[in-house]
N, C-alpha and C positions, 0 to 999 in steps of 0.2 A: 636770392630765393629759394634755385634749385641747390646751392649746397643743404640750406634746411632740411628740403623735403630727403636729403639726402641721409641726413642725422638720423629725422624721423623714420625713415627706413630702416634704416642700422639699430634702431634702438629696439623697433617691433620685430624686427631679424633674432635680434636675442633674446624677445620674453618668449617668443614661439620655437627658439629651442631650449630656454629654461622649460616651460609645458612641455614640451616633449623628451626631454631627459626626465622628467619626473614621471610623466606618463611610462618610461620605460623601466625607470626603477621600483614602480612595482610588481613582486610576482603574481610570475601567470597562471600557479597554481595559486587559486581562488575558494577551493574548496577547506567545507566547517571544518572548526579546527577549535573543541570547545572543552576547557582541562575544567576540572573544581578544584582551585588552594582553600576554599570557607564554605564552612553552609550558608553562606550568603549567596554562590552563586546554584543551588540549590533554583533560585526562578530561574537562572539562563539553561537550563536541563526541560524545565514546566514550558518555557517557550519554542525551546525548539521539537520539543513535540505536539505541540500546537502544529505543525508547519505538518508536523509526517504525514497528516490522512490524508489518503490518496486521492488527487484530483476525478477519477476519471470510476464510471461508473457500469457495472457487468450487466446491470440490468435488460437491456434494452439485446443485448446481446443473447441470452439466456429468454430471453421474449424469445424474438426471432427465432430458438430454435425448441418451442414449446409448443403445445397443443392453443396457445393464448391465441396464435395468429391464423388469421382470414386469410385462406386462399384465392387469389383474388377470381371471380365468377364462381366461388363457392357460396349453393344457397345455402342460406339460417337464418335462422327466425329471428326474433328481436329479442333482449335477451330482456328485457323491461317485459314485464305480463301483460298489463297495463295496454299495452299498444299492442294495435294487429297484428294476430301471431298469421302473416303471411311470410313465404322466402322472400328474402333479400340475397341481391347480388354486389359486391362489392366490384369497382374496377380502376382505384386508380395508383398509381403510377408509384414507386418505393423513390424510398427520398436521398438513396446513394445505391450504387450499383455493387459494393460489399453489402446492402442489404438481401439481398438479388440472392447473393451468394452463400450468407450465412441460414439465410431460408431452405437454399439447397443443399444445407452441409459438404457446403464444399468449402475449402479458404479463402480467407479473402482476399484471396487475392490483388484487388482493386483497392484498397482501403489503404492509408496511408496513416502514420505518425501523430499524427497530426488530426485525420479525420475523428470526432469526438467520438469517446462511445467505440470506439475500436476495437477490434482486439489487438493491435497496435499499440494504441496509447493506453486501456489498460496492464500494458507487460512493462512499458513506460511506470506507466505511475504507479504497478507495484512495487516494483525495483528500485522507486526513488523514494517509494516512504522505509520498503525493508533496511535503504542505508542513512534516511535520517536516524531512525531509532539505532538503527546502530553503533550512532557517533554516541546515539544518548546513555548506551547500556554501556557501552562500552567505559567511557566516563565517570561513570559510576562505578562500576566492577572496581577501577584503578584505583579510585580513592577509596572504594571497603577496603582494594589491599594491600596499601600502606599503611594500616591498621587505624583507620578513624570508625566511626559508629557509625550508621547507616542512621541517617533521623528522618521522623514519616513521611516526609517528605519526598528523600531522594528514594525509600524502598515502593511507595506509592509508583512514581513517576517510571522506575525500571519494572517494573510491575505494568505499567501504563503501556511500557516501550514493549515487553516482550506477548504482552496479547498482541498489541500489533503486529508485531511482527511475524506471530505464530497464526493470524487474521490474514493477510496477508500472503503468506504460504500455501495456506486456506483454499483461498480466491482465486492462486493460480493452479492449484492443484486441479479444480474445478472445472477449468479453462481449457487447461491448456496438457490434460492428462488425460489416464483410465480413471472409471468411478474406483474407487475403493474394494475390490472383494473383501480378501481376508489375508489374510499376513502370510500363508503360503504364497497364493493364485498372486499377487498382490508384486511380488517379488519378483515377477517376470513383464512387467507393464513397467516402462519406462518414467523415471519421475523427473523430482525437479534439484539442481541443486538448493539447500536452506541456507540459505550466504546469514552468517551471524557476525562476520566480519569489518570493520568499513574497509574499502577499497582505496590506496594510498595508491596503484600502477594504475598508467593509460586503461591497462587490456588487462584483466584476468583469466584465467580458462579455469572451467571448474566441470567439475563432475556429473554430471543430473543423475544418478546412481537410480532406484525404482519406485515407486510409489508408495509401497511398507515403510522403508524407512521413512520415504516422506514423512506421513504420516507420524511416524515415530516421535520426530521434531518434535512434528505442531503440535504433537502432547505434552513434552520434557513444557516447552515453551507457556504454553497453556497453562497447566498444573505450576509453573514455577513463578506465573503472573497470578495464577488465584488464589497463592500464600496473601499476595502482598498487595493488593486492590485494593485502593479507598478509592473515594470521591473527594478529596481536602483539598487533590491540588485544583481541583476543578471552578471555584466559585460558585456560579448561577447558570454559567452556562453546562450542566453537566450531563446534560442528555446530548452534548452535541460532543462524547470523548468516553473510551472507552470504560464506561460506570461498574460499579461492581454490578448491578443489573445487567449491562448490555454483557458482563462479563459467563454470568451463568447462562443466560441466552444463547454463547458461543459456543458454550461447552457443550451446551443441550444439543444441538445444530450442529457440532462435530462430532456428538458420542452418537446421533443416527446420523450421518453417512458412514461411520465407522462401525457400529453397531453389530454383534456383540462382543466382540475384542476387546478394544478400544476404550482407551479414557472409563476403566470406573476407578475413580479416583474418590476417594470422601468427602475430597471440596464438593462434587456436583452434587453430593448425596445432601450437605450443611451451609449452602449458602448463606451470609452474611449477611442477612438487608435490613 
């Protein structure tokens, strides 16, 4: 009986070694690798871009720094005109310590990258979205550079990638940089890298540049995207993507942020609605 048990244990040990070997045979780098080899692969690009939209939301950060927030113990009148118009005082505790820090225009030192809608989470979410866009755009560019004619589906996908990449950099600029002043004054303000290539190294050092150059790059991607933006890849979920209307709304918003010098393209004046 003991002899039989030893055999069973030995067999189980061999299975465990085989499983371990299979695990170790897997490549350590499992980042996205996508290559277009035929027009059928266009669907892969579309599906990849479906995952590219940032998961974080900057609205809470913006609200904490806006006049929409009411300080504790600050008297105010009810917003509903039908309510009795008497002074009301709030005395609520903050949701998290970093909320108080942002409200006081201080660095959110107590926040982590896992705190939902915190500056750290937004930073991570933005660059993750940019990275996904870059994989999709590069795959399409390489297919075209090989002498292939881009189908309407691939042109629309590249447009979506460029629009989303521009949008991410625009939000990052609004959250982490000085506002755009004008072409000369904004050269003196520290910007952010405009990332256009997929990362193939563990640690990449980027130059931050200045705000003026950052917005020029945003403008280029935006205008490139507006040339080919199309709703044909979105099926019934059009409103959840950078559709034609959303693209022109973003262009108008960007132009407002940089008026009057930037983004005076004819694409803004003649939307294909």
